[in-house]
PQR file of N, CA, C, O and H, with PARSE charges and radii, in Angstrom:
ATOM      1  N   MET A   1       6.082 -27.120 -14.995 -0.4000 1.5000
ATOM      2  CA  MET A   1       4.690 -27.503 -15.135 -0.0000 2.0000
ATOM      3  C   MET A   1       4.011 -27.307 -13.791  0.5500 1.7000
ATOM      4  O   MET A   1       4.561 -27.667 -12.751 -0.5500 1.4000
ATOM      5  N   SER A   2       2.812 -26.734 -13.816 -0.4000 1.5000
ATOM      6  CA  SER A   2       2.090 -26.514 -12.571 -0.0000 2.0000
ATOM      7  C   SER A   2       1.383 -27.793 -12.143  0.5500 1.7000
ATOM      8  O   SER A   2       1.320 -28.764 -12.897 -0.5500 1.4000
ATOM      9  H   SER A   2       2.365 -26.442 -14.662  0.4000 1.0000
ATOM     10  N   ASP A   3       0.851 -27.782 -10.925 -0.4000 1.5000
ATOM     11  CA  ASP A   3       0.135 -28.945 -10.408 -0.0000 2.0000
ATOM     12  C   ASP A   3      -1.266 -29.053 -10.983  0.5500 1.7000
ATOM     13  O   ASP A   3      -1.862 -30.130 -10.988 -0.5500 1.4000
ATOM     14  H   ASP A   3       0.901 -26.993 -10.312  0.4000 1.0000
ATOM     15  N   LYS A   4      -1.791 -27.934 -11.466 -0.4000 1.5000
ATOM     16  CA  LYS A   4      -3.153 -27.893 -11.983 -0.0000 2.0000
ATOM     17  C   LYS A   4      -3.111 -27.635 -13.494  0.5500 1.7000
ATOM     18  O   LYS A   4      -2.379 -26.757 -13.951 -0.5500 1.4000
ATOM     19  H   LYS A   4      -1.307 -27.059 -11.462  0.4000 1.0000
ATOM     20  N   PRO A   5      -3.896 -28.398 -14.273 -0.5600 1.5000
ATOM     21  CA  PRO A   5      -3.899 -28.172 -15.717  0.2800 2.0000
ATOM     22  C   PRO A   5      -4.399 -26.769 -16.064  0.5500 1.7000
ATOM     23  O   PRO A   5      -5.223 -26.199 -15.350 -0.5500 1.4000
ATOM     24  N   ALA A   6      -3.895 -26.226 -17.160 -0.4000 1.5000
ATOM     25  CA  ALA A   6      -4.362 -24.928 -17.638 -0.0000 2.0000
ATOM     26  C   ALA A   6      -5.763 -25.053 -18.220  0.5500 1.7000
ATOM     27  O   ALA A   6      -6.566 -24.127 -18.111 -0.5500 1.4000
ATOM     28  H   ALA A   6      -3.225 -26.689 -17.740  0.4000 1.0000
ATOM     29  N   LYS A   7      -6.063 -26.206 -18.844 -0.4000 1.5000
ATOM     30  CA  LYS A   7      -7.365 -26.409 -19.478 -0.0000 2.0000
ATOM     31  C   LYS A   7      -7.538 -27.897 -19.756  0.5500 1.7000
ATOM     32  O   LYS A   7      -6.565 -28.614 -19.987 -0.5500 1.4000
ATOM     33  H   LYS A   7      -5.411 -26.958 -18.933  0.4000 1.0000
ATOM     34  N   LYS A   8      -8.799 -28.355 -19.730 -0.4000 1.5000
ATOM     35  CA  LYS A   8      -9.129 -29.726 -20.116 -0.0000 2.0000
ATOM     36  C   LYS A   8     -10.285 -29.692 -21.096  0.5500 1.7000
ATOM     37  O   LYS A   8     -11.230 -28.919 -20.936 -0.5500 1.4000
ATOM     38  H   LYS A   8      -9.589 -27.772 -19.543  0.4000 1.0000
ATOM     39  N   PHE A   9     -10.202 -30.531 -22.106 -0.4000 1.5000
ATOM     40  CA  PHE A   9     -11.304 -30.748 -23.036 -0.0000 2.0000
ATOM     41  C   PHE A   9     -11.611 -32.238 -23.031  0.5500 1.7000
ATOM     42  O   PHE A   9     -10.707 -33.071 -22.969 -0.5500 1.4000
ATOM     43  H   PHE A   9      -9.435 -31.159 -22.237  0.4000 1.0000
ATOM     44  N   ARG A  10     -12.905 -32.566 -23.098 -0.4000 1.5000
ATOM     45  CA  ARG A  10     -13.297 -33.967 -23.068 -0.0000 2.0000
ATOM     46  C   ARG A  10     -14.397 -34.222 -24.083  0.5500 1.7000
ATOM     47  O   ARG A  10     -15.344 -33.445 -24.206 -0.5500 1.4000
ATOM     48  H   ARG A  10     -13.640 -31.889 -23.148  0.4000 1.0000
ATOM     49  N   ILE A  11     -14.257 -35.323 -24.807 -0.4000 1.5000
ATOM     50  CA  ILE A  11     -15.307 -35.838 -25.688 -0.0000 2.0000
ATOM     51  C   ILE A  11     -15.396 -37.334 -25.407  0.5500 1.7000
ATOM     52  O   ILE A  11     -14.426 -38.065 -25.606 -0.5500 1.4000
ATOM     53  H   ILE A  11     -13.488 -35.954 -24.707  0.4000 1.0000
ATOM     54  N   GLY A  12     -16.546 -37.783 -24.951 -0.4000 1.5000
ATOM     55  CA  GLY A  12     -16.711 -39.200 -24.640 -0.0000 2.0000
ATOM     56  C   GLY A  12     -15.720 -39.627 -23.576  0.5500 1.7000
ATOM     57  O   GLY A  12     -15.659 -39.039 -22.496 -0.5500 1.4000
ATOM     58  H   GLY A  12     -17.334 -37.188 -24.790  0.4000 1.0000
ATOM     59  N   PHE A  13     -14.947 -40.650 -23.889 -0.4000 1.5000
ATOM     60  CA  PHE A  13     -13.969 -41.183 -22.936 -0.0000 2.0000
ATOM     61  C   PHE A  13     -12.573 -40.602 -23.135  0.5500 1.7000
ATOM     62  O   PHE A  13     -11.640 -40.979 -22.425 -0.5500 1.4000
ATOM     63  H   PHE A  13     -14.997 -41.127 -24.766  0.4000 1.0000
ATOM     64  N   ILE A  14     -12.420 -39.683 -24.099 -0.4000 1.5000
ATOM     65  CA  ILE A  14     -11.110 -39.125 -24.424 -0.0000 2.0000
ATOM     66  C   ILE A  14     -10.978 -37.729 -23.803  0.5500 1.7000
ATOM     67  O   ILE A  14     -11.909 -36.925 -23.865 -0.5500 1.4000
ATOM     68  H   ILE A  14     -13.177 -39.377 -24.675  0.4000 1.0000
ATOM     69  N   THR A  15      -9.828 -37.452 -23.211 -0.4000 1.5000
ATOM     70  CA  THR A  15      -9.550 -36.161 -22.583 -0.0000 2.0000
ATOM     71  C   THR A  15      -8.228 -35.613 -23.100  0.5500 1.7000
ATOM     72  O   THR A  15      -7.236 -36.336 -23.188 -0.5500 1.4000
ATOM     73  H   THR A  15      -9.072 -38.105 -23.161  0.4000 1.0000
ATOM     74  N   ALA A  16      -8.226 -34.337 -23.438 -0.4000 1.5000
ATOM     75  CA  ALA A  16      -6.996 -33.602 -23.751 -0.0000 2.0000
ATOM     76  C   ALA A  16      -6.738 -32.658 -22.586  0.5500 1.7000
ATOM     77  O   ALA A  16      -7.557 -31.787 -22.292 -0.5500 1.4000
ATOM     78  H   ALA A  16      -9.032 -33.750 -23.366  0.4000 1.0000
ATOM     79  N   THR A  17      -5.613 -32.830 -21.933 -0.4000 1.5000
ATOM     80  CA  THR A  17      -5.233 -32.000 -20.797 -0.0000 2.0000
ATOM     81  C   THR A  17      -4.081 -31.109 -21.226  0.5500 1.7000
ATOM     82  O   THR A  17      -3.054 -31.592 -21.703 -0.5500 1.4000
ATOM     83  H   THR A  17      -4.948 -33.538 -22.172  0.4000 1.0000
ATOM     84  N   ILE A  18      -4.258 -29.791 -21.053 -0.4000 1.5000
ATOM     85  CA  ILE A  18      -3.238 -28.825 -21.449 -0.0000 2.0000
ATOM     86  C   ILE A  18      -2.512 -28.349 -20.199  0.5500 1.7000
ATOM     87  O   ILE A  18      -3.135 -27.939 -19.219 -0.5500 1.4000
ATOM     88  H   ILE A  18      -5.092 -29.398 -20.666  0.4000 1.0000
ATOM     89  N   TRP A  19      -1.186 -28.409 -20.248 -0.4000 1.5000
ATOM     90  CA  TRP A  19      -0.334 -27.982 -19.146 -0.0000 2.0000
ATOM     91  C   TRP A  19       0.464 -26.762 -19.555  0.5500 1.7000
ATOM     92  O   TRP A  19       1.013 -26.712 -20.656 -0.5500 1.4000
ATOM     93  H   TRP A  19      -0.680 -28.742 -21.044  0.4000 1.0000
ATOM     94  N   LYS A  20       0.529 -25.780 -18.674 -0.4000 1.5000
ATOM     95  CA  LYS A  20       1.336 -24.581 -18.918 -0.0000 2.0000
ATOM     96  C   LYS A  20       2.704 -24.780 -18.277  0.5500 1.7000
ATOM     97  O   LYS A  20       2.812 -25.177 -17.116 -0.5500 1.4000
ATOM     98  H   LYS A  20       0.083 -25.820 -17.780  0.4000 1.0000
ATOM     99  N   ASN A  21       3.735 -24.499 -19.046 -0.4000 1.5000
ATOM    100  CA  ASN A  21       5.115 -24.620 -18.579 -0.0000 2.0000
ATOM    101  C   ASN A  21       5.780 -23.262 -18.701  0.5500 1.7000
ATOM    102  O   ASN A  21       5.571 -22.552 -19.684 -0.5500 1.4000
ATOM    103  H   ASN A  21       3.647 -24.177 -19.989  0.4000 1.0000
ATOM    104  N   ASN A  22       6.573 -22.899 -17.715 -0.4000 1.5000
ATOM    105  CA  ASN A  22       7.281 -21.627 -17.745 -0.0000 2.0000
ATOM    106  C   ASN A  22       8.676 -21.844 -18.303  0.5500 1.7000
ATOM    107  O   ASN A  22       9.535 -22.451 -17.663 -0.5500 1.4000
ATOM    108  H   ASN A  22       6.743 -23.476 -16.917  0.4000 1.0000
ATOM    109  N   GLY A  23       8.882 -21.332 -19.514 -0.4000 1.5000
ATOM    110  CA  GLY A  23      10.186 -21.424 -20.145 -0.0000 2.0000
ATOM    111  C   GLY A  23      11.059 -20.251 -19.748  0.5500 1.7000
ATOM    112  O   GLY A  23      10.639 -19.388 -18.977 -0.5500 1.4000
ATOM    113  H   GLY A  23       8.185 -20.839 -20.034  0.4000 1.0000
ATOM    114  N   THR A  24      12.252 -20.219 -20.266 -0.4000 1.5000
ATOM    115  CA  THR A  24      13.194 -19.149 -19.956 -0.0000 2.0000
ATOM    116  C   THR A  24      12.688 -17.807 -20.455  0.5500 1.7000
ATOM    117  O   THR A  24      12.728 -16.815 -19.728 -0.5500 1.4000
ATOM    118  H   THR A  24      12.593 -20.920 -20.892  0.4000 1.0000
ATOM    119  N   ASP A  25      12.210 -17.773 -21.696 -0.4000 1.5000
ATOM    120  CA  ASP A  25      11.758 -16.526 -22.306 -0.0000 2.0000
ATOM    121  C   ASP A  25      10.250 -16.317 -22.226  0.5500 1.7000
ATOM    122  O   ASP A  25       9.773 -15.185 -22.146 -0.5500 1.4000
ATOM    123  H   ASP A  25      12.178 -18.580 -22.286  0.4000 1.0000
ATOM    124  N   ARG A  26       9.514 -17.412 -22.247 -0.4000 1.5000
ATOM    125  CA  ARG A  26       8.053 -17.305 -22.260 -0.0000 2.0000
ATOM    126  C   ARG A  26       7.439 -18.638 -21.847  0.5500 1.7000
ATOM    127  O   ARG A  26       8.126 -19.655 -21.748 -0.5500 1.4000
ATOM    128  H   ARG A  26       9.901 -18.331 -22.312  0.4000 1.0000
ATOM    129  N   ALA A  27       6.151 -18.610 -21.614 -0.4000 1.5000
ATOM    130  CA  ALA A  27       5.437 -19.839 -21.282 -0.0000 2.0000
ATOM    131  C   ALA A  27       5.208 -20.663 -22.550  0.5500 1.7000
ATOM    132  O   ALA A  27       5.114 -20.119 -23.650 -0.5500 1.4000
ATOM    133  H   ALA A  27       5.593 -17.784 -21.695  0.4000 1.0000
ATOM    134  N   PHE A  28       5.121 -21.968 -22.377 -0.4000 1.5000
ATOM    135  CA  PHE A  28       4.741 -22.849 -23.480 -0.0000 2.0000
ATOM    136  C   PHE A  28       3.819 -23.921 -22.924  0.5500 1.7000
ATOM    137  O   PHE A  28       3.734 -24.112 -21.711 -0.5500 1.4000
ATOM    138  H   PHE A  28       5.198 -22.410 -21.483  0.4000 1.0000
ATOM    139  N   TYR A  29       3.134 -24.613 -23.812 -0.4000 1.5000
ATOM    140  CA  TYR A  29       2.108 -25.560 -23.407 -0.0000 2.0000
ATOM    141  C   TYR A  29       2.404 -26.951 -23.951  0.5500 1.7000
ATOM    142  O   TYR A  29       2.961 -27.106 -25.037 -0.5500 1.4000
ATOM    143  H   TYR A  29       3.203 -24.457 -24.797  0.4000 1.0000
ATOM    144  N   THR A  30       2.019 -27.961 -23.172 -0.4000 1.5000
ATOM    145  CA  THR A  30       2.074 -29.343 -23.626 -0.0000 2.0000
ATOM    146  C   THR A  30       0.677 -29.944 -23.469  0.5500 1.7000
ATOM    147  O   THR A  30      -0.126 -29.472 -22.665 -0.5500 1.4000
ATOM    148  H   THR A  30       1.566 -27.836 -22.289  0.4000 1.0000
ATOM    149  N   VAL A  31       0.401 -30.987 -24.246 -0.4000 1.5000
ATOM    150  CA  VAL A  31      -0.924 -31.606 -24.246 -0.0000 2.0000
ATOM    151  C   VAL A  31      -0.779 -33.108 -24.017  0.5500 1.7000
ATOM    152  O   VAL A  31       0.014 -33.776 -24.680 -0.5500 1.4000
ATOM    153  H   VAL A  31       1.054 -31.370 -24.900  0.4000 1.0000
ATOM    154  N   ASP A  32      -1.553 -33.624 -23.076 -0.4000 1.5000
ATOM    155  CA  ASP A  32      -1.651 -35.066 -22.834 -0.0000 2.0000
ATOM    156  C   ASP A  32      -3.005 -35.539 -23.325  0.5500 1.7000
ATOM    157  O   ASP A  32      -4.027 -34.919 -23.032 -0.5500 1.4000
ATOM    158  H   ASP A  32      -2.198 -33.081 -22.538  0.4000 1.0000
ATOM    159  N   LEU A  33      -3.021 -36.635 -24.071 -0.4000 1.5000
ATOM    160  CA  LEU A  33      -4.269 -37.293 -24.463 -0.0000 2.0000
ATOM    161  C   LEU A  33      -4.423 -38.546 -23.623  0.5500 1.7000
ATOM    162  O   LEU A  33      -3.455 -39.281 -23.428 -0.5500 1.4000
ATOM    163  H   LEU A  33      -2.191 -37.139 -24.309  0.4000 1.0000
ATOM    164  N   SER A  34      -5.622 -38.802 -23.124 -0.4000 1.5000
ATOM    165  CA  SER A  34      -5.862 -40.024 -22.366 -0.0000 2.0000
ATOM    166  C   SER A  34      -7.269 -40.539 -22.627  0.5500 1.7000
ATOM    167  O   SER A  34      -8.168 -39.795 -23.020 -0.5500 1.4000
ATOM    168  H   SER A  34      -6.409 -38.205 -23.283  0.4000 1.0000
ATOM    169  N   ARG A  35      -7.427 -41.834 -22.398 -0.4000 1.5000
ATOM    170  CA  ARG A  35      -8.735 -42.475 -22.531 -0.0000 2.0000
ATOM    171  C   ARG A  35      -9.074 -43.111 -21.197  0.5500 1.7000
ATOM    172  O   ARG A  35      -8.256 -43.827 -20.620 -0.5500 1.4000
ATOM    173  H   ARG A  35      -6.697 -42.438 -22.079  0.4000 1.0000
ATOM    174  N   THR A  36     -10.273 -42.855 -20.706 -0.4000 1.5000
ATOM    175  CA  THR A  36     -10.762 -43.444 -19.464 -0.0000 2.0000
ATOM    176  C   THR A  36     -11.453 -44.763 -19.793  0.5500 1.7000
ATOM    177  O   THR A  36     -12.186 -44.863 -20.777 -0.5500 1.4000
ATOM    178  H   THR A  36     -10.938 -42.273 -21.174  0.4000 1.0000
ATOM    179  N   TYR A  37     -11.211 -45.770 -18.961 -0.4000 1.5000
ATOM    180  CA  TYR A  37     -11.883 -47.056 -19.115 -0.0000 2.0000
ATOM    181  C   TYR A  37     -12.152 -47.635 -17.729  0.5500 1.7000
ATOM    182  O   TYR A  37     -11.570 -47.208 -16.733 -0.5500 1.4000
ATOM    183  H   TYR A  37     -10.616 -45.689 -18.162  0.4000 1.0000
ATOM    184  N   LYS A  38     -13.032 -48.599 -17.696 -0.4000 1.5000
ATOM    185  CA  LYS A  38     -13.405 -49.209 -16.421 -0.0000 2.0000
ATOM    186  C   LYS A  38     -12.822 -50.615 -16.353  0.5500 1.7000
ATOM    187  O   LYS A  38     -13.018 -51.427 -17.258 -0.5500 1.4000
ATOM    188  H   LYS A  38     -13.505 -48.946 -18.506  0.4000 1.0000
ATOM    189  N   ASP A  39     -12.107 -50.889 -15.274 -0.4000 1.5000
ATOM    190  CA  ASP A  39     -11.534 -52.203 -15.006 -0.0000 2.0000
ATOM    191  C   ASP A  39     -12.245 -52.761 -13.777  0.5500 1.7000
ATOM    192  O   ASP A  39     -11.866 -52.464 -12.644 -0.5500 1.4000
ATOM    193  H   ASP A  39     -11.948 -50.229 -14.539  0.4000 1.0000
ATOM    194  N   GLY A  40     -13.256 -53.555 -14.003 -0.4000 1.5000
ATOM    195  CA  GLY A  40     -14.102 -54.021 -12.900 -0.0000 2.0000
ATOM    196  C   GLY A  40     -14.930 -52.861 -12.389  0.5500 1.7000
ATOM    197  O   GLY A  40     -15.778 -52.337 -13.111 -0.5500 1.4000
ATOM    198  H   GLY A  40     -13.564 -53.796 -14.923  0.4000 1.0000
ATOM    199  N   THR A  41     -14.693 -52.453 -11.155 -0.4000 1.5000
ATOM    200  CA  THR A  41     -15.415 -51.312 -10.584 -0.0000 2.0000
ATOM    201  C   THR A  41     -14.553 -50.054 -10.543  0.5500 1.7000
ATOM    202  O   THR A  41     -15.015 -48.992 -10.126 -0.5500 1.4000
ATOM    203  H   THR A  41     -14.003 -52.878 -10.569  0.4000 1.0000
ATOM    204  N   GLU A  42     -13.301 -50.177 -10.977 -0.4000 1.5000
ATOM    205  CA  GLU A  42     -12.348 -49.073 -10.885 -0.0000 2.0000
ATOM    206  C   GLU A  42     -12.150 -48.395 -12.246  0.5500 1.7000
ATOM    207  O   GLU A  42     -11.969 -49.064 -13.263 -0.5500 1.4000
ATOM    208  H   GLU A  42     -12.926 -51.039 -11.316  0.4000 1.0000
ATOM    209  N   PHE A  43     -12.188 -47.058 -12.247 -0.4000 1.5000
ATOM    210  CA  PHE A  43     -11.895 -46.304 -13.461 -0.0000 2.0000
ATOM    211  C   PHE A  43     -10.394 -46.073 -13.559  0.5500 1.7000
ATOM    212  O   PHE A  43      -9.743 -45.736 -12.570 -0.5500 1.4000
ATOM    213  H   PHE A  43     -12.335 -46.514 -11.421  0.4000 1.0000
ATOM    214  N   LYS A  44      -9.849 -46.256 -14.761 -0.4000 1.5000
ATOM    215  CA  LYS A  44      -8.427 -46.065 -15.009 -0.0000 2.0000
ATOM    216  C   LYS A  44      -8.248 -45.225 -16.272  0.5500 1.7000
ATOM    217  O   LYS A  44      -9.193 -45.012 -17.033 -0.5500 1.4000
ATOM    218  H   LYS A  44     -10.378 -46.529 -15.564  0.4000 1.0000
ATOM    219  N   ASN A  45      -7.022 -44.754 -16.480 -0.4000 1.5000
ATOM    220  CA  ASN A  45      -6.691 -43.981 -17.677 -0.0000 2.0000
ATOM    221  C   ASN A  45      -5.527 -44.641 -18.404  0.5500 1.7000
ATOM    222  O   ASN A  45      -4.662 -45.264 -17.789 -0.5500 1.4000
ATOM    223  H   ASN A  45      -6.255 -44.928 -15.862  0.4000 1.0000
ATOM    224  N   THR A  46      -5.526 -44.492 -19.717 -0.4000 1.5000
ATOM    225  CA  THR A  46      -4.444 -44.990 -20.549 -0.0000 2.0000
ATOM    226  C   THR A  46      -4.183 -43.985 -21.658  0.5500 1.7000
ATOM    227  O   THR A  46      -5.044 -43.163 -21.973 -0.5500 1.4000
ATOM    228  H   THR A  46      -6.229 -43.986 -20.216  0.4000 1.0000
ATOM    229  N   ASN A  47      -3.002 -44.050 -22.249 -0.4000 1.5000
ATOM    230  CA  ASN A  47      -2.723 -43.200 -23.399 -0.0000 2.0000
ATOM    231  C   ASN A  47      -2.874 -43.978 -24.703  0.5500 1.7000
ATOM    232  O   ASN A  47      -2.597 -43.447 -25.778 -0.5500 1.4000
ATOM    233  H   ASN A  47      -2.303 -44.718 -21.993  0.4000 1.0000
ATOM    234  N   GLN A  48      -3.311 -45.234 -24.612 -0.4000 1.5000
ATOM    235  CA  GLN A  48      -3.559 -46.040 -25.802 -0.0000 2.0000
ATOM    236  C   GLN A  48      -4.980 -45.795 -26.286  0.5500 1.7000
ATOM    237  O   GLN A  48      -5.932 -45.870 -25.509 -0.5500 1.4000
ATOM    238  H   GLN A  48      -3.536 -45.665 -23.738  0.4000 1.0000
ATOM    239  N   LEU A  49      -5.113 -45.505 -27.565 -0.4000 1.5000
ATOM    240  CA  LEU A  49      -6.414 -45.207 -28.146 -0.0000 2.0000
ATOM    241  C   LEU A  49      -6.847 -46.338 -29.067  0.5500 1.7000
ATOM    242  O   LEU A  49      -6.026 -46.951 -29.749 -0.5500 1.4000
ATOM    243  H   LEU A  49      -4.340 -45.444 -28.196  0.4000 1.0000
ATOM    244  N   ASN A  50      -8.147 -46.605 -29.076 -0.4000 1.5000
ATOM    245  CA  ASN A  50      -8.728 -47.571 -29.996 -0.0000 2.0000
ATOM    246  C   ASN A  50      -9.158 -46.847 -31.269  0.5500 1.7000
ATOM    247  O   ASN A  50      -9.269 -45.621 -31.292 -0.5500 1.4000
ATOM    248  H   ASN A  50      -8.814 -46.107 -28.521  0.4000 1.0000
ATOM    249  N   HIS A  51      -9.396 -47.615 -32.316 -0.4000 1.5000
ATOM    250  CA  HIS A  51      -9.821 -47.021 -33.586 -0.0000 2.0000
ATOM    251  C   HIS A  51     -11.011 -46.075 -33.429  0.5500 1.7000
ATOM    252  O   HIS A  51     -10.971 -44.976 -33.983 -0.5500 1.4000
ATOM    253  H   HIS A  51      -9.306 -48.610 -32.297  0.4000 1.0000
ATOM    254  N   PRO A  52     -12.071 -46.446 -32.698 -0.5600 1.5000
ATOM    255  CA  PRO A  52     -13.209 -45.524 -32.553  0.2800 2.0000
ATOM    256  C   PRO A  52     -12.870 -44.221 -31.812  0.5500 1.7000
ATOM    257  O   PRO A  52     -13.629 -43.254 -31.891 -0.5500 1.4000
ATOM    258  N   ASP A  53     -11.750 -44.187 -31.100 -0.4000 1.5000
ATOM    259  CA  ASP A  53     -11.348 -43.001 -30.341 -0.0000 2.0000
ATOM    260  C   ASP A  53     -10.654 -41.950 -31.207  0.5500 1.7000
ATOM    261  O   ASP A  53     -10.554 -40.792 -30.801 -0.5500 1.4000
ATOM    262  H   ASP A  53     -11.133 -44.972 -31.035  0.4000 1.0000
ATOM    263  N   LEU A  54     -10.182 -42.326 -32.376 -0.4000 1.5000
ATOM    264  CA  LEU A  54      -9.298 -41.454 -33.144 -0.0000 2.0000
ATOM    265  C   LEU A  54      -9.952 -40.153 -33.605  0.5500 1.7000
ATOM    266  O   LEU A  54      -9.308 -39.105 -33.561 -0.5500 1.4000
ATOM    267  H   LEU A  54     -10.264 -43.266 -32.706  0.4000 1.0000
ATOM    268  N   MET A  55     -11.182 -40.186 -34.036 -0.4000 1.5000
ATOM    269  CA  MET A  55     -11.836 -38.946 -34.487 -0.0000 2.0000
ATOM    270  C   MET A  55     -12.062 -37.996 -33.313  0.5500 1.7000
ATOM    271  O   MET A  55     -11.886 -36.787 -33.459 -0.5500 1.4000
ATOM    272  H   MET A  55     -11.705 -41.038 -34.072  0.4000 1.0000
ATOM    273  N   ASN A  56     -12.447 -38.525 -32.158 -0.4000 1.5000
ATOM    274  CA  ASN A  56     -12.599 -37.666 -30.981 -0.0000 2.0000
ATOM    275  C   ASN A  56     -11.254 -37.089 -30.560  0.5500 1.7000
ATOM    276  O   ASN A  56     -11.182 -35.933 -30.142 -0.5500 1.4000
ATOM    277  H   ASN A  56     -12.590 -39.508 -32.040  0.4000 1.0000
ATOM    278  N   ALA A  57     -10.193 -37.876 -30.663 -0.4000 1.5000
ATOM    279  CA  ALA A  57      -8.855 -37.376 -30.340 -0.0000 2.0000
ATOM    280  C   ALA A  57      -8.473 -36.247 -31.291  0.5500 1.7000
ATOM    281  O   ALA A  57      -7.918 -35.237 -30.858 -0.5500 1.4000
ATOM    282  H   ALA A  57     -10.252 -38.815 -31.003  0.4000 1.0000
ATOM    283  N   ALA A  58      -8.763 -36.406 -32.576 -0.4000 1.5000
ATOM    284  CA  ALA A  58      -8.454 -35.355 -33.556 -0.0000 2.0000
ATOM    285  C   ALA A  58      -9.229 -34.083 -33.240  0.5500 1.7000
ATOM    286  O   ALA A  58      -8.676 -32.986 -33.317 -0.5500 1.4000
ATOM    287  H   ALA A  58      -9.213 -37.227 -32.928  0.4000 1.0000
ATOM    288  N   ARG A  59     -10.488 -34.217 -32.889 -0.4000 1.5000
ATOM    289  CA  ARG A  59     -11.296 -33.041 -32.526 -0.0000 2.0000
ATOM    290  C   ARG A  59     -10.730 -32.351 -31.284  0.5500 1.7000
ATOM    291  O   ARG A  59     -10.659 -31.123 -31.230 -0.5500 1.4000
ATOM    292  H   ARG A  59     -10.937 -35.109 -32.826  0.4000 1.0000
ATOM    293  N   LEU A  60     -10.332 -33.134 -30.300 -0.4000 1.5000
ATOM    294  CA  LEU A  60      -9.780 -32.563 -29.073 -0.0000 2.0000
ATOM    295  C   LEU A  60      -8.447 -31.871 -29.328  0.5500 1.7000
ATOM    296  O   LEU A  60      -8.174 -30.822 -28.744 -0.5500 1.4000
ATOM    297  H   LEU A  60     -10.389 -34.132 -30.343  0.4000 1.0000
ATOM    298  N   LEU A  61      -7.619 -32.441 -30.187 -0.4000 1.5000
ATOM    299  CA  LEU A  61      -6.341 -31.798 -30.509 -0.0000 2.0000
ATOM    300  C   LEU A  61      -6.565 -30.481 -31.232  0.5500 1.7000
ATOM    301  O   LEU A  61      -5.810 -29.530 -31.030 -0.5500 1.4000
ATOM    302  H   LEU A  61      -7.841 -33.293 -30.662  0.4000 1.0000
ATOM    303  N   THR A  62      -7.585 -30.411 -32.067 -0.4000 1.5000
ATOM    304  CA  THR A  62      -7.927 -29.145 -32.723 -0.0000 2.0000
ATOM    305  C   THR A  62      -8.374 -28.116 -31.692  0.5500 1.7000
ATOM    306  O   THR A  62      -7.962 -26.957 -31.746 -0.5500 1.4000
ATOM    307  H   THR A  62      -8.199 -31.184 -32.231  0.4000 1.0000
ATOM    308  N   LYS A  63      -9.220 -28.543 -30.750 -0.4000 1.5000
ATOM    309  CA  LYS A  63      -9.655 -27.630 -29.679 -0.0000 2.0000
ATOM    310  C   LYS A  63      -8.465 -27.149 -28.861  0.5500 1.7000
ATOM    311  O   LYS A  63      -8.368 -25.965 -28.537 -0.5500 1.4000
ATOM    312  H   LYS A  63      -9.555 -29.484 -30.707  0.4000 1.0000
ATOM    313  N   ALA A  64      -7.560 -28.062 -28.526 -0.4000 1.5000
ATOM    314  CA  ALA A  64      -6.382 -27.708 -27.738 -0.0000 2.0000
ATOM    315  C   ALA A  64      -5.513 -26.724 -28.511  0.5500 1.7000
ATOM    316  O   ALA A  64      -5.049 -25.735 -27.943 -0.5500 1.4000
ATOM    317  H   ALA A  64      -7.638 -29.023 -28.789  0.4000 1.0000
ATOM    318  N   GLU A  65      -5.287 -26.977 -29.787 -0.4000 1.5000
ATOM    319  CA  GLU A  65      -4.461 -26.092 -30.591 -0.0000 2.0000
ATOM    320  C   GLU A  65      -5.065 -24.689 -30.665  0.5500 1.7000
ATOM    321  O   GLU A  65      -4.355 -23.691 -30.540 -0.5500 1.4000
ATOM    322  H   GLU A  65      -5.663 -27.780 -30.249  0.4000 1.0000
ATOM    323  N   ASN A  66      -6.375 -24.623 -30.869 -0.4000 1.5000
ATOM    324  CA  ASN A  66      -7.055 -23.324 -30.928 -0.0000 2.0000
ATOM    325  C   ASN A  66      -6.951 -22.580 -29.592  0.5500 1.7000
ATOM    326  O   ASN A  66      -6.712 -21.373 -29.567 -0.5500 1.4000
ATOM    327  H   ASN A  66      -6.952 -25.434 -30.970  0.4000 1.0000
ATOM    328  N   TRP A  67      -7.133 -23.302 -28.491 -0.4000 1.5000
ATOM    329  CA  TRP A  67      -7.053 -22.653 -27.171 -0.0000 2.0000
ATOM    330  C   TRP A  67      -5.645 -22.138 -26.912  0.5500 1.7000
ATOM    331  O   TRP A  67      -5.472 -21.014 -26.440 -0.5500 1.4000
ATOM    332  H   TRP A  67      -7.328 -24.283 -28.512  0.4000 1.0000
ATOM    333  N   ILE A  68      -4.641 -22.948 -27.215 -0.4000 1.5000
ATOM    334  CA  ILE A  68      -3.257 -22.529 -27.000 -0.0000 2.0000
ATOM    335  C   ILE A  68      -2.931 -21.327 -27.868  0.5500 1.7000
ATOM    336  O   ILE A  68      -2.257 -20.407 -27.405 -0.5500 1.4000
ATOM    337  H   ILE A  68      -4.781 -23.861 -27.598  0.4000 1.0000
ATOM    338  N   ALA A  69      -3.387 -21.305 -29.106 -0.4000 1.5000
ATOM    339  CA  ALA A  69      -3.117 -20.193 -30.016 -0.0000 2.0000
ATOM    340  C   ALA A  69      -3.694 -18.886 -29.498  0.5500 1.7000
ATOM    341  O   ALA A  69      -3.163 -17.818 -29.803 -0.5500 1.4000
ATOM    342  H   ALA A  69      -3.935 -22.052 -29.482  0.4000 1.0000
ATOM    343  N   GLU A  70      -4.777 -18.948 -28.718 -0.4000 1.5000
ATOM    344  CA  GLU A  70      -5.405 -17.737 -28.176 -0.0000 2.0000
ATOM    345  C   GLU A  70      -4.696 -17.204 -26.931  0.5500 1.7000
ATOM    346  O   GLU A  70      -4.971 -16.085 -26.499 -0.5500 1.4000
ATOM    347  H   GLU A  70      -5.209 -19.815 -28.471  0.4000 1.0000
ATOM    348  N   GLN A  71      -3.799 -17.982 -26.356 -0.4000 1.5000
ATOM    349  CA  GLN A  71      -3.134 -17.574 -25.110 -0.0000 2.0000
ATOM    350  C   GLN A  71      -2.009 -16.583 -25.382  0.5500 1.7000
ATOM    351  O   GLN A  71      -1.342 -16.134 -24.450 -0.5500 1.4000
ATOM    352  H   GLN A  71      -3.575 -18.891 -26.707  0.4000 1.0000
TER
END
């Protein structure tokens, strides 16, 4: 996995981060989903999603899948 993401998609507070990995035969991709929230004055990230986040997560996973398929 590289230090820099291959691609990021964001809707609202939800982010899908795509990482490129170099396999033995070819590259492959992994996807991290995260939600940004504010704790006092500090912004933090979590992988726990609330009910209102689920549709945005589904949309982001579709975007990620489409982008990976084009690579």
